C-alpha positions in Angstrom: -16.9 -8.2 7.7 -14.6 -8.8 10.7 -13.2 -5.8 12.6 -9.7 -6.3 11.0 -11.3 -6.4 7.6 -13.3 -3.2 8.2 -10.1 -1.5 9.5 -8.4 -2.4 6.3 -11.0 -1.2 4.1 -11.3 2.0 5.7 -7.6 2.4 5.5 -7.5 1.6 2.0 -10.2 4.1 1.2 -9.9 7.1 3.6 -6.2 8.2 2.5 -7.3 8.9 -1.2 -10.7 10.4 -0.9 -9.5 14.1 -0.8 -7.2 13.7 -3.7 -10.0 11.8 -5.7 -12.0 15.0 -5.9 -8.9 17.0 -7.3 -8.4 14.2 -9.8 -11.9 14.0 -10.9 -12.1 17.7 -11.4 -8.9 17.6 -13.6 -9.6 14.4 -15.6 -12.8 12.4 -15.9 -11.9 9.6 -18.2 -10.4 7.1 -15.7 -11.5 5.0 -12.8 -9.8 5.4 -9.5 -8.7 1.8 -8.1 -7.1 1.9 -4.6 -5.2 -1.3 -3.4 -3.8 -1.9 0.0 -0.9 -4.3 0.0 0.0 -6.2 3.0 2.4 -9.1 3.3 2.3 -11.6 0.1 4.6 -14.5 -0.7 6.3 -14.6 -4.0 3.7 -17.0 -5.5 0.8 -14.7 -4.6 2.8 -11.7 -5.7 3.0 -13.3 -9.2 -0.5 -14.3 -9.3 -1.6 -10.7 -8.4 0.8 -9.3 -10.9 -0.6 -11.3 -13.5 -4.2 -10.5 -12.7 -3.6 -6.9 -12.7 -1.1 -6.7 -15.5 -3.6 -5.7 -18.3 -5.3 -3.2 -16.2 -2.1 -1.3 -15.2 -1.4 -0.7 -18.8 -4.9 0.6 -19.5 -5.0 4.3 -19.3 -8.7 4.2 -18.1 -7.6 3.0 -14.5 -5.5 5.0 -12.2 -4.1 2.8 -9.5 -3.2 4.0 -6.1 -1.3 1.6 -4.1 -0.7 1.7 -0.3 1.3 -0.5 1.6 1.1 -1.5 5.6 4.9 -2.5 5.4 5.9 -0.1 8.2 3.8 -1.2 10.9 5.9 -2.3 13.9 4.8 -4.4 17.0 3.4 -7.7 18.0 0.1 -6.8 16.7 1.5 -6.8 13.1 3.5 -9.9 13.8 6.8 -7.9 13.0 9.1 -6.7 15.8 12.6 -7.2 14.1 15.0 -4.5 15.2 18.7 -4.3 15.3 20.3 -1.9 17.7 22.6 -0.7 14.9 19.8 0.7 12.9 19.1 3.2 15.8 15.9 3.5 17.8 12.9 1.6 16.7 11.4 4.9 15.1 14.7 5.5 13.2 14.5 1.7 11.9 11.0 2.3 10.8 11.9 5.5 9.1 14.6 3.6 7.3 12.3 0.8 6.2 9.8 3.5 4.8 12.4 5.2 2.7 13.8 1.9 1.5 10.4 0.8 0.6 9.7 3.9 -1.4 12.9 3.7 -3.3 11.9 0.0 -4.3 8.5 1.1 -5.5 9.8 4.1 -7.5 
């Protein structure tokens, strides 16, 4: 496993572990499925959606989906910034809230 793959796997699992214990205490009849979403083109999004559709409708699975859409910098191949959006941290905050609204 590459160091980048390992980082992604750790990120995908670390943020839900504490909540998993709470959820398992409250309800034992589902399987928790964490998914980390990065950048996908529309054809891949459609393919993944089709693969997951029947599982998403099944109440025996609980999906927790996380996104890396708000990482900024050369390391993440994303350096877009318009000064009219404020400082970089303000732009990132705006992206986060926009992303959350879309997901809701």
